[in-house]
C-alpha positions in Angstrom: 13.7 4.4 15.8 12.5 6.3 12.8 14.3 6.1 9.5 13.1 8.5 6.9 13.8 7.6 3.2 13.3 10.5 0.8 11.3 10.2 -2.4 14.3 10.5 -4.7 16.1 7.7 -2.9 13.6 5.1 -4.2 14.5 2.9 -7.1 12.9 4.4 -10.3 12.1 2.5 -13.5 10.7 4.1 -16.6 9.4 1.6 -19.2 7.2 3.9 -21.4 3.9 2.2 -20.4 4.9 2.1 -16.7 6.5 4.7 -14.5 7.3 3.0 -11.2 9.1 3.5 -7.9 10.0 0.5 -5.8 10.6 0.8 -2.0 12.2 -2.7 -1.7 14.2 -5.1 -3.9 12.0 -6.1 -6.8 12.4 -7.6 -10.3 15.8 -6.3 -11.6 16.5 -4.1 -8.6 18.3 -6.1 -5.9 19.7 -4.8 -2.6 20.2 -7.5 0.1 19.9 -4.8 2.7 16.5 -3.6 1.5 14.3 -6.7 1.0 11.5 -6.1 3.5 10.3 -4.3 6.6 8.8 -7.0 8.9 6.3 -8.9 6.7 6.1 -6.0 4.2 7.9 -7.4 1.2 6.9 -5.1 -1.6 5.7 -1.5 -1.8 5.4 -0.3 -5.4 4.2 3.2 -6.5 3.0 2.6 -10.1 1.7 4.9 -12.8 0.4 2.8 -15.8 -0.4 4.5 -19.1 -3.8 4.4 -20.7 -4.8 1.0 -22.0 -1.6 -0.6 -20.8 -0.8 -3.0 -18.0 0.5 -6.3 -16.7 -0.5 -9.4 -18.6 -1.5 -12.7 -16.9 1.2 -13.7 -14.4 1.3 -16.1 -11.3 1.6 -15.5 -7.6 1.5 -17.8 -4.6 1.6 -17.5 -0.8 1.4 -13.7 -0.7 -1.2 -11.1 0.5 -1.4 -8.5 -2.3 -3.1 -5.2 -1.5 -3.8 -2.6 -4.2 -4.9 0.9 -3.4 -5.8 3.2 -6.3 -5.0 6.8 -6.0 -6.2 8.1 -9.3 -7.7 6.4 -12.4 -9.1 2.9 -12.7 -7.4 -0.5 -12.6 -9.0 -3.6 -14.1 -8.4 -7.0 -12.5 -9.0 -10.5 -13.9 -7.8 -13.8 -12.6 -8.1 -17.5 -13.4 -10.6 -18.2 -10.6 -13.2 -16.1 -12.4 -12.9 -12.9 -10.5 -12.9 -9.6 -12.3 -13.5 -6.0 -11.4 -12.4 -2.4 -11.7 -10.7 -0.7 -8.8 -11.5 3.0 -8.5 -9.9 5.8 -6.6 -10.0 5.2 -2.8 -10.9 1.5 -3.4 -8.8 -1.2 -1.9 -8.3 -4.7 -3.4 -7.0 -7.7 -1.5 -5.8 -10.8 -3.3 -4.6 -13.7 -1.2 -2.6 -15.8 -3.6 -2.4 -18.9 -1.4 -1.8 -22.1 -3.4 -1.6 -20.1 -6.6 -3.4 -17.6 -8.7 -2.9 -16.1 -12.1 -4.1 -12.6 -12.8 -3.7 -9.5 -15.0 -3.8 -5.8 -14.1 -4.6 -3.2 -16.8 -5.4 0.4 -16.9 -9.2 0.3 -17.5 -9.1 3.7 -19.3 -8.0 4.2 -22.9 -7.4 7.9 -22.2 -5.8 8.6 -18.8 -3.1 7.0 -16.6 -3.9 5.1 -13.4 -1.8 5.7 -10.3 -1.8 3.0 -7.7 0.1 1.6 -4.7 0.7 -2.2 -4.5 1.8 -3.8 -1.3 2.9 -7.5 -0.8 2.7 -8.9 2.7 4.0 -12.4 3.6 1.2 -14.5 5.1 1.2 -16.3 8.4 0.2 -19.6 6.7 1.2 -20.9 3.3 -0.9 -23.1 1.1 -4.3 -21.6 1.8 -7.1 -21.3 -0.8 -6.8 -18.3 -3.0 -9.2 -15.4 -2.2 -10.0 -12.0 -3.7 -12.2 -9.1 -2.6 -12.4 -5.3 -3.0 -14.2 -2.5 -1.2 -14.8 1.2 -1.7 -13.7 3.6 1.0 -14.9 7.1 0.3 -12.9 10.3 0.8 -15.3 11.3 3.6 -14.5 8.1 5.5 -10.7 8.9 5.7 -11.0 12.6 6.2 -9.3 13.8 9.4 -8.6 10.4 10.7 -6.7 7.1 10.2 -9.2 4.8 8.5 -8.5 1.1 8.8 -8.9 -0.7 5.5 -7.2 -4.0 6.0 -6.5 -6.2 9.0 -6.3 -9.8 10.1 -10.0 -9.5 11.0 -9.5 -7.7 14.3 -10.7 -4.3 13.0 -14.3 -4.1 11.9 -15.3 -3.2 8.3 -11.8 -4.0 7.0 -10.7 -6.3 4.2 -9.0 -9.4 5.6 -5.4 -10.4 5.2 -3.6 -13.4 6.7 -1.2 -11.5 8.8 -1.2 -9.6 12.2 -1.0 -6.3 10.3 -3.2 -3.3 10.0 -3.4 -0.8 7.1 -4.8 2.7 7.4 -5.4 5.5 5.0 -5.9 9.2 5.8 -6.7 12.5 4.3 -5.7 15.5 6.4 -6.1 19.2 6.0 -3.2 21.5 6.8 -2.9 21.8 10.6 -4.8 18.7 11.5 -3.0 16.3 13.9 -3.7 12.8 15.0 -2.1 10.0 17.0 -1.8 6.3 16.4 -1.0 4.0 19.3 0.7 0.7 18.5 1.8 -2.2 20.7 5.2 -3.1 22.1 7.8 -4.6 19.8 6.0 -3.6 16.6 7.1 -2.0 13.4 5.3 0.6 11.3 5.6 2.1 7.8 4.3 5.4 6.7 4.1 6.7 3.1 3.1 10.2 2.2 1.1 10.0 -1.0 0.8 13.8 -1.3 1.3 16.9 0.8 3.7 17.3 3.8 3.5 15.9 7.3 5.6 15.6 10.5 5.8 12.3 12.2 7.0 12.5 15.8 8.6 15.8 14.8 10.4 14.4 11.7 9.4 16.1 8.4 8.2 14.0 5.3 7.2 15.4 1.9 5.2 13.7 -0.8 6.9 10.4 -1.9 8.8 10.1 1.4 8.6 7.0 3.6 9.3 6.4 7.2 10.2 3.0 8.7 9.6 2.7 12.4 10.6 0.2 15.1 9.5 0.1 18.7 7.6 3.4 18.4 4.4 2.9 20.4 3.0 6.4 20.0 2.9 8.0 16.5 1.9 11.7 16.2 1.1 12.9 12.7 0.6 16.6 11.9 -0.2 17.8 8.4 1.9 20.8 7.3 -0.2 20.9 4.1 -3.2 19.1 2.8 -2.0 15.5 2.7 -2.9 12.0 1.8 -1.1 9.1 3.5 -1.0 5.4 4.1 0.2 3.8 7.4 1.0 0.1 8.2 1.2 -1.3 11.7 3.2 -4.5 11.4 4.6 -7.3 13.5 8.4 -7.2 14.0 
């Protein structure tokens, strides 16, 4: 089963300092039929204006993954962690028993464009944890590059869930295949460009929700950037 959701079907909120599109129920947007896809609870596509951001706020028992597309995002939290997430860089924050953090556009001149994903953990009440890592454009060029997993995939950031997150940069005409396992779900988001997924067409901003599709064939119809999640059902 493949369900394609077009870019303009996403919930859109414009707050001046923040231009955001939410893939699932979040904040004031509530749809009981659109709360999650497996353990994927939040998928937000955010553009934050220069010098603006989210002040200190709490989280608990959630794996929060941030992927910066363009610009720079500054992170600070109450456990002493701080850092700037650059394009292509991935940050994982395991909120565990509780963490308070802020997220601001590090630049005073340009917006920052990022994706933020929340995945429910397998175990609640763990010690909070934070890490980030740079993945260069060359590393994801022409292939699905794993950036986060439960620890099963080498050189990935660790999340407490049987899930895998991949990013890819494809040139027009390039094709690749991802093989999952039985009774799994998957989630594809086209950051830019245009692709076909098992013959179904997706443009920039489109998403595909998949269930029980073991073999996924992706072909770039234009130069494209994408993110793919392989998830437990």
